[in-house]
C-alpha positions in Angstrom: 10.1 2.4 -0.8 11.6 -0.2 1.3 9.5 0.4 4.4 6.2 -1.6 4.1 7.7 -5.1 3.6 7.6 -8.5 5.2 11.1 -8.1 6.5 10.0 -5.4 9.0 6.3 -6.1 9.7 3.9 -9.0 10.1 0.8 -9.5 7.9 -1.6 -7.9 10.4 0.6 -4.8 10.7 1.0 -4.5 6.9 -2.8 -4.8 6.4 -3.4 -2.1 9.0 -0.8 0.2 7.4 -2.4 -0.4 4.0 -5.9 0.5 5.3 -4.6 3.7 6.7 -2.7 4.6 3.6 -5.7 3.9 1.4 -8.0 5.9 3.7 -5.6 8.9 3.4 -5.8 9.0 -0.4 -8.2 11.3 -2.1 -10.2 9.9 -5.0 -7.8 9.6 -7.9 -4.8 9.5 -5.5 -1.8 7.5 -6.3 0.2 5.3 -3.9 3.6 3.7 -4.8 4.8 0.7 -2.8 8.0 -1.1 -3.5 11.3 -2.6 -2.5 14.8 -2.6 -3.8 15.7 -6.1 -4.6 19.2 -5.6 -5.7 21.5 -2.5 -5.4 23.9 -3.3 -8.3 22.4 -3.3 -10.8 19.5 -1.5 -9.3 16.4 -3.7 -9.4 13.1 -2.8 -7.9 9.7 -4.6 -7.5 7.1 -1.9 -7.4 3.3 -1.6 -7.6 1.5 1.7 -8.3 -2.0 1.9 -6.9 -4.8 4.3 -7.6 -7.9 5.1 -5.5 -10.7 5.6 -8.1 -13.5 8.0 -7.3 -15.7 4.9 -6.6 -14.7 1.3 -6.0 -11.8 -0.5 -4.5 -8.1 0.4 -4.8 -6.6 -0.8 -8.1 -3.1 -1.6 -9.5 -2.4 0.7 -12.4 1.1 -0.6 -13.2 3.9 -2.7 -11.9 7.7 -2.6 -12.2 9.5 -5.9 -11.9 7.4 -8.5 -10.0 5.3 -5.8 -8.3 5.4 -5.0 -4.6 5.6 -8.1 -2.3 2.6 -6.7 -0.4 0.4 -6.0 -3.5 -2.1 -8.7 -2.6 -2.4 -7.5 1.0 -3.0 -4.0 -0.2 -5.8 -5.1 -2.5 -7.3 -7.2 0.3 -7.2 -4.3 2.7 -9.7 -2.5 0.5 -11.2 0.7 1.6 -11.8 -0.1 5.3 -11.5 2.8 7.7 -8.2 3.3 9.6 -8.5 3.4 13.3 -5.6 4.9 15.2 -5.7 4.3 19.0 -6.1 7.6 20.9 -7.0 9.6 17.7 -10.3 11.3 17.7 -12.4 10.2 14.7 -14.0 13.1 12.8 -17.8 13.0 12.2 
């Protein structure tokens, strides 16, 4: 929560982070992305994603308006994450 948002990162960085997060999920894995909109009363905009055994990442539920980067996550798809200097496994 409150990390992957437009206040801290540009669109290219958010897409790269989403690709890496998606790549790290096992089939059936869940990823929760959100932001606290208001502290008092507590208000959150959250999207819950699931990586199905086959196919693209999907939104399984939303709280409030959903994560502000929801569309970027869906667009990031299942592309492989490339980390500079990290050896890729065969």
